[in-house]
C-alpha positions in Angstrom: 0.0 0.0 0.0 1.5 3.3 -1.1 1.4 6.1 1.5 -0.1 3.8 4.2 -3.6 4.1 2.8 -5.8 1.1 2.2 -6.5 0.3 -1.5 -10.2 -0.2 -2.2 -12.5 -1.4 -5.0 -16.2 -1.1 -5.6 -18.2 -4.3 -5.3 -20.3 -5.5 -8.3 -23.2 -3.3 -7.4 -20.9 -0.3 -6.8 -22.4 0.3 -3.4 -19.4 -0.3 -1.1 -15.6 -0.7 -1.1 -13.2 -3.2 0.4 -9.5 -3.1 1.1 -7.1 -5.1 -1.0 -6.3 -7.4 1.9 -9.9 -8.4 2.3 -10.2 -9.3 -1.4 -7.1 -11.4 -1.2 -8.5 -13.1 1.9 -11.8 -13.9 0.1 -10.0 -15.3 -2.9 -7.8 -17.5 -0.6 -11.0 -18.8 1.1 -12.4 -19.6 -2.4 -9.3 -21.8 -3.1 -6.9 -19.3 -4.7 -4.2 -20.3 -2.2 -1.1 -20.1 -4.4 0.8 -16.9 -5.1 2.4 -16.4 -8.5 5.2 -14.3 -10.0 6.2 -13.7 -13.6 9.4 -15.4 -14.7 10.8 -16.4 -18.1 7.6 -15.7 -20.1 5.3 -17.6 -17.7 4.2 -17.7 -14.1 5.9 -19.5 -11.2 3.9 -20.7 -8.2 5.9 -19.4 -5.2 4.8 -22.3 -2.9 5.8 -25.2 -5.1 8.2 -23.7 -7.7 6.0 -25.0 -10.5 6.1 -23.0 -13.7 3.3 -22.4 -16.1 3.3 -21.1 -19.7 0.5 -18.6 -20.7 -1.2 -21.5 -22.6 -1.6 -23.3 -19.2 -3.4 -20.3 -17.5 -6.8 -18.8 -17.3 -7.8 -15.6 -15.5 -10.9 -16.4 -13.6 -11.4 -12.8 -12.3 -9.6 -9.6 -11.6 -10.0 -6.6 -9.4 -8.8 -3.1 -10.0 -7.9 -0.9 -7.0 -7.8 2.9 -7.4 -6.5 5.2 -4.7 -9.1 7.9 -4.0 -6.5 10.6 -3.6 -3.2 9.3 -5.1 -2.8 7.7 -8.5 0.2 5.8 -7.0 -2.4 3.7 -5.1 -3.4 1.7 -8.2 -3.2 -2.1 -8.2 -4.8 -5.1 -9.9 -5.3 -8.6 -8.4 -5.7 -11.5 -10.8 -7.4 -14.8 -9.7 -5.7 -17.4 -11.9 -6.2 -21.1 -12.5 -3.8 -23.4 -14.3 -4.7 -26.4 -16.5 -3.4 -28.6 -13.6 -5.9 -27.1 -11.2 -3.6 -24.9 -9.3 -5.4 -21.7 -8.2 -3.7 -18.6 -7.0 -3.4 -14.8 -7.2 -1.0 -12.4 -8.9 -0.8 -8.8 -7.8 0.5 -6.0 -10.1 0.6 -2.3 -10.1 -2.0 -0.8 -12.4 -1.3 1.9 -14.9 2.1 3.5 -15.5 3.7 1.4 -12.7 2.6 -2.0 -14.0 5.2 -4.6 -14.4 5.9 -5.1 -18.2 7.0 -8.7 -17.4 3.5 -9.5 -16.0 1.8 -7.7 -18.9 3.8 -9.8 -21.4 2.8 -13.1 -19.7 -0.9 -12.2 -19.3 -1.3 -10.7 -22.8 -2.1 -14.2 -24.2 -4.1 -15.5 -21.2 -7.9 -15.7 -21.6 -10.0 -13.8 -19.2 -13.1 -15.8 -18.2 -14.5 -13.5 -15.5 -14.3 -9.9 -14.2 -14.8 -10.4 -10.5 -14.0 -13.7 -8.7 -14.7 -13.1 -5.0 
């Protein structure tokens, strides 16, 4: 969290907001227990070290977080599932601070849902 402020997002009906940590907790309770990082043109599961090519991945949902007063507070959380059934999350900055390595990996990954929690 930039500047110590909680990142938030609007729920599907737009009526309330939740912090990033709560969304990650919800995704974890729904089975997205692995954490991914971008490496060598694919994603690596941090818990097991397994590596997955973009063709082995599906984005089941994603959430954008926009800081209410600071554009540096922008992030995106992806709920990702692999063809082997591994489910986890990948967090990236959103906008100008996004990681080009992550963008390159996810460019060819199908998105099957907008919100997953």
